[in-house]
C-alpha positions in Angstrom: -98.2 53.8 -181.5 -101.6 55.5 -182.1 -101.8 59.3 -182.8 -104.2 61.9 -181.5 -104.6 65.1 -183.5 -105.7 68.1 -181.4 -106.6 71.4 -183.0 -106.4 74.5 -180.8 -103.9 72.5 -178.8 -102.6 75.4 -176.7 -106.1 76.5 -175.7 -108.2 75.6 -172.7 -109.8 72.3 -174.0 -107.0 71.6 -176.4 -104.2 71.6 -173.8 -106.3 69.5 -171.4 -106.9 67.0 -174.3 -103.2 66.9 -175.1 -102.2 66.1 -171.5 -105.0 63.5 -171.0 -104.3 61.4 -174.1 -100.5 61.7 -173.8 -100.8 60.2 -170.3 -102.6 57.3 -172.0 -99.5 56.6 -174.1 -100.7 58.2 -177.3 -98.5 60.4 -179.5 -100.2 63.8 -179.7 -99.9 66.2 -182.6 -101.1 69.7 -181.8 -102.3 72.2 -184.4 -102.3 75.8 -183.2 -101.2 79.0 -184.7 -101.8 81.3 -181.8 -104.9 83.0 -183.1 -106.4 83.7 -179.7 -103.9 86.6 -179.2 -105.1 88.0 -182.6 -108.8 87.7 -181.5 -108.4 89.1 -177.9 -105.0 90.7 -177.5 -101.7 89.6 -176.0 -103.2 89.2 -172.6 -105.1 86.2 -174.0 -102.2 84.7 -175.7 -101.8 80.9 -175.3 -98.0 81.0 -176.0 -97.3 80.2 -172.4 -99.3 77.0 -172.6 -97.8 76.0 -176.0 -94.3 76.3 -174.6 -95.3 74.3 -171.5 -96.7 71.5 -173.6 -93.6 71.3 -175.7 -91.3 71.4 -172.7 -93.1 68.9 -170.5 -94.7 66.3 -172.8 -92.1 64.3 -174.7 -94.8 62.6 -176.9 -96.2 66.0 -178.0 -95.4 67.5 -181.4 -96.5 71.1 -182.1 -97.5 72.3 -185.6 -98.0 76.0 -186.3 -100.7 75.7 -189.0 -104.0 77.4 -189.8 -107.2 75.2 -190.0 -108.4 77.5 -192.8 -105.7 76.1 -195.0 -107.4 73.0 -196.6 -104.2 71.7 -198.3 -102.3 72.2 -195.2 -104.7 70.1 -193.2 -104.6 67.4 -195.8 -100.8 67.3 -195.5 -100.8 67.2 -191.7 -103.3 64.3 -191.5 -101.7 62.6 -194.5 -98.4 62.5 -192.8 -99.9 60.4 -189.9 -102.8 58.7 -191.7 -101.8 55.2 -190.9 -101.7 55.9 -187.2 -104.4 58.4 -186.4 -107.0 57.0 -184.0 -108.5 60.3 -182.8 -109.1 63.9 -183.9 -110.3 66.4 -181.3 -111.2 69.7 -182.9 -111.3 72.5 -180.4 -109.8 75.4 -182.5 -112.3 78.2 -183.0 -113.1 81.9 -183.0 -115.3 81.7 -179.8 -116.8 85.2 -179.2 -120.2 86.7 -180.1 -118.8 90.2 -180.1 -115.6 89.5 -182.1 -117.6 87.7 -184.8 -119.6 90.9 -185.5 -116.3 92.8 -186.1 -115.1 90.3 -188.7 -117.8 88.0 -189.9 -115.7 86.5 -192.7 -112.8 85.5 -190.5 -115.3 84.1 -187.9 -117.0 81.9 -190.5 -113.9 80.8 -192.4 -112.4 79.8 -189.0 -115.4 78.1 -187.5 -117.2 76.6 -190.5 -114.6 76.3 -193.3 -111.9 75.2 -190.9 -114.1 72.4 -189.6 -115.0 71.4 -193.1 -111.3 71.3 -194.0 -110.6 68.9 -191.1 -113.6 66.7 -191.8 -112.6 66.3 -195.4 -108.9 65.7 -194.5 -110.1 63.1 -192.1 -112.4 61.4 -194.6 -109.7 61.2 -197.2 -106.8 60.3 -195.0 -108.1 58.4 -192.0 -111.9 57.8 -192.2 -111.9 55.3 -189.3 -110.6 57.9 -186.8 -113.0 59.2 -184.1 -113.8 62.8 -184.8 -114.8 64.9 -181.7 -116.0 68.5 -182.2 -116.4 71.1 -179.5 -119.6 72.8 -180.6 -121.6 75.2 -178.4 -124.9 75.9 -176.8 -125.1 79.0 -178.9 -126.4 76.8 -181.7 -129.8 77.2 -179.9 -129.6 81.0 -180.3 -131.5 83.1 -177.8 -134.5 80.6 -177.7 -133.6 79.8 -174.1 -134.6 83.4 -173.2 -138.2 82.5 -174.0 -138.3 80.0 -171.1 -140.4 81.1 -168.1 -137.9 82.5 -165.6 -138.3 83.6 -162.0 -136.2 86.4 -160.5 -134.5 85.4 -157.3 -132.2 87.6 -155.1 -129.0 86.5 -156.8 -130.1 84.7 -160.0 -132.7 84.0 -162.6 -134.1 80.5 -162.3 -136.5 78.5 -164.4 -140.0 77.9 -163.2 -139.8 74.8 -160.9 -142.6 73.0 -162.7 -141.1 73.4 -166.2 -140.1 70.3 -168.2 -136.5 71.8 -168.5 -136.1 72.2 -164.7 -133.2 69.8 -164.7 -131.6 71.6 -167.7 -132.0 72.2 -171.5 -132.0 69.1 -173.6 -130.9 68.5 -177.2 -134.5 68.5 -178.4 -134.7 72.3 -178.2 -135.0 73.8 -181.6 -132.1 75.6 -183.3 -134.5 77.6 -185.5 -136.4 80.9 -185.2 -134.0 82.7 -182.8 -131.2 85.2 -182.8 -127.9 83.3 -182.9 -125.3 86.0 -183.4 -122.8 85.5 -186.3 -120.7 83.3 -184.1 -123.7 81.1 -183.4 -124.4 80.8 -187.1 -120.8 79.8 -188.0 -120.8 77.2 -185.2 -124.2 75.8 -186.4 -122.7 75.3 -189.8 -119.8 73.4 -188.3 -122.1 71.4 -186.0 -124.3 70.3 -188.9 -121.3 69.4 -191.1 -119.9 67.2 -188.4 -123.2 65.4 -188.1 -123.6 65.0 -191.9 -120.1 63.6 -192.4 -121.1 61.0 -189.9 -124.3 60.2 -191.6 -123.2 60.4 -195.2 -119.8 58.8 -194.9 -120.3 56.5 -191.9 -117.7 58.4 -189.9 -117.7 58.2 -186.1 -118.4 61.9 -185.2 -119.8 63.7 -182.2 -120.8 67.3 -181.4 -120.4 68.3 -177.8 -122.6 71.4 -177.3 -120.9 73.0 -174.3 -122.0 76.0 -172.2 -119.1 77.7 -170.3 -116.0 75.6 -170.6 -113.5 76.6 -168.0 -110.4 75.6 -165.9 -106.9 76.8 -164.9 -105.5 76.4 -168.4 -107.8 79.1 -169.8 -106.3 82.4 -171.1 -109.4 84.3 -170.2 -110.3 87.7 -171.8 -113.3 90.1 -171.5 -114.9 88.7 -174.7 -114.4 85.1 -173.8 -113.5 83.1 -170.7 -116.0 83.9 -167.9 -114.6 82.4 -164.8 -110.9 82.8 -165.8 -111.3 86.4 -166.7 -113.3 87.1 -163.5 -110.7 85.6 -161.2 -107.9 87.4 -163.1 -109.7 90.7 -162.4 -110.0 89.7 -158.7 -106.3 88.9 -158.5 -105.0 91.9 -160.4 -107.5 94.6 -159.2 -108.8 95.2 -162.8 -112.5 96.1 -162.8 -114.9 93.4 -164.1 -117.7 94.6 -166.3 -121.2 93.0 -165.9 -123.3 93.2 -169.0 -127.1 93.4 -168.3 -129.7 91.1 -166.7 -128.8 92.7 -163.3 -125.8 90.3 -163.1 -128.3 87.5 -162.4 -127.7 85.6 -165.6 -126.9 81.9 -164.9 -124.3 79.7 -166.6 -123.4 76.2 -166.0 -119.6 75.7 -165.9 -117.8 72.5 -166.8 -114.1 72.0 -165.9 -111.9 71.1 -168.9 -110.9 67.9 -167.2 -114.5 66.8 -166.8 -115.1 67.6 -170.5 -112.0 65.7 -171.7 -113.0 62.7 -169.7 -116.3 62.8 -171.6 -114.2 62.9 -174.8 -112.4 59.8 -173.6 -115.6 57.9 -172.9 -116.8 58.6 -176.5 -113.4 57.6 -177.9 -113.7 54.3 -176.1 -117.2 53.6 -177.4 -117.8 55.9 -180.4 -121.1 56.4 -182.3 -122.1 58.0 -185.6 -123.3 61.6 -185.8 -123.9 61.9 -182.1 -124.9 65.1 -180.5 -124.8 65.9 -176.8 -125.4 68.9 -174.6 -122.6 68.9 -172.1 -121.9 71.2 -169.1 -122.0 71.6 -165.4 -125.7 70.9 -165.2 -127.4 71.2 -161.9 -124.2 70.4 -160.0 -121.9 73.2 -161.3 -123.6 76.5 -162.2 -123.7 80.1 -161.0 -124.9 83.6 -161.8 -122.4 86.4 -162.3 -123.3 87.8 -158.9 -122.7 84.5 -157.2 -119.4 84.0 -159.0 -118.3 87.5 -157.9 -119.1 86.6 -154.3 -117.1 83.4 -154.5 -114.1 85.3 -155.9 -114.3 87.7 -152.9 -114.2 84.8 -150.6 -111.3 83.1 -152.3 -109.1 86.2 -152.7 -110.1 87.7 -149.4 -110.9 91.1 -150.9 -113.8 92.7 -152.8 -113.7 92.4 -156.6 -114.2 95.7 -158.4 -117.2 95.6 -160.7 -118.9 98.0 -163.1 -122.4 97.5 -164.5 -123.5 98.1 -168.1 -127.3 98.1 -168.5 -127.4 96.6 -172.0 -126.8 92.8 -172.3 -124.6 91.3 -175.0 -126.8 90.6 -178.0 -128.0 87.1 -178.1 -126.7 86.4 -174.6 -128.5 83.8 -172.6 -130.3 84.8 -169.4 -130.3 81.2 -168.1 -128.5 78.2 -169.3 -128.1 74.9 -167.6 -127.4 71.8 -169.7 -129.4 68.6 -169.3 -126.6 66.0 -169.7 -129.0 63.0 -169.3 -128.5 61.8 -172.9 -124.8 61.6 -172.5 -125.0 60.0 -169.1 -127.4 57.4 -170.4 -125.0 56.5 -173.2 -121.9 56.7 -170.9 -123.0 56.0 -167.3 -119.4 55.7 -166.2 -118.9 59.5 -166.7 -119.7 62.0 -164.0 -118.6 65.5 -162.9 -115.7 65.9 -160.4 -115.8 69.7 -160.2 -118.3 72.3 -159.1 -118.0 76.1 -159.4 -116.3 76.8 -156.0 -113.7 74.0 -156.7 -113.1 75.4 -160.2 -112.5 78.9 -159.0 -110.2 77.8 -156.3 -108.1 75.9 -158.7 -108.0 78.8 -161.3 -106.8 81.1 -158.4 -104.2 78.7 -157.1 -102.7 77.8 -160.5 -102.6 81.3 -162.0 -102.4 84.0 -159.2 -98.6 84.3 -159.3 -98.4 84.3 -163.1 -101.1 87.0 -163.3 -99.5 89.1 -160.5 -96.1 88.9 -162.3 -97.7 89.9 -165.7 -99.5 92.8 -164.0 -96.2 94.0 -162.5 -94.4 93.8 -165.8 -97.2 95.8 -167.6 -97.1 98.4 -164.8 -93.3 98.8 -165.3 -93.8 99.1 -169.1 -96.5 101.8 -168.6 -94.2 103.7 -166.2 -91.3 103.7 -168.7 -93.6 104.9 -171.5 -95.0 107.8 -169.3 -91.5 108.9 -168.2 
């Protein structure tokens, strides 16, 4: 039976990937050492998802390993080298703000970790399809130079601009502020492309915007819609950082993204690069997302506004997915933002409420 290797397997995209390819009959080996809790605190821990995958998917094997360990990655892939058909690399340090606190760990995780996996793939199973979850942050803040129009609830691109349908892969990655996180992901992105070109490996970079869904362990520093809905459910204030709350993001559900992975796996290419996201169908501003949360929960979300925006943050990002849709016309989006938020709410509200109650009891015991 063929094997799929999934890094960051307990995270949002990793767990969706595990479930998808296990349903196809593949044996799935997940590599995840729980670093999300280290990055963002216990509230962002993915242990609940790790335990669910182990409990519910018989063909899943979990390996607690660090992608920064080059020899360790060689051993893992070497163990399955005759059977590996697919490697989906989703493990990362994903936050602008956190990267500035520890640039070395950010770079060794995102860049060195990706290099370790590419080299292990090249040496152990060079015919496997290698899928990398890159990011739109490789373009830095260059999108902020686009001509934008202020509307009542959002910023929007000028209607006569060439990028009106979204930002394509032809946008330059040079001459802009990337953040240290963006720089480490650029290094990884280019490595994935070059291993494809130099060694003939079947590799792809999916440059995503906001990746989201009910499996997300959202936190303030990462996980926009998940963290927003968690605040709406628990009564925790949500902080809006700059741009009047009118900054626009496209949002792609993890299931829609993993179906794109599947399309590429079925018909792989060499050194492919795609912008991927919700595009014109699934996007919102922060203010619009807050209003949707109010409607879904039936009560107003508490917000607080900070004048300064996060450094390097995009004012407006909508992906142009035309290149991917041209290569894979069978793929389309099944989710938009309202449907995503409703599913996040339905799947997590009881767990979040329970966690909130437990934390309140702990705080009460400490104070007494």
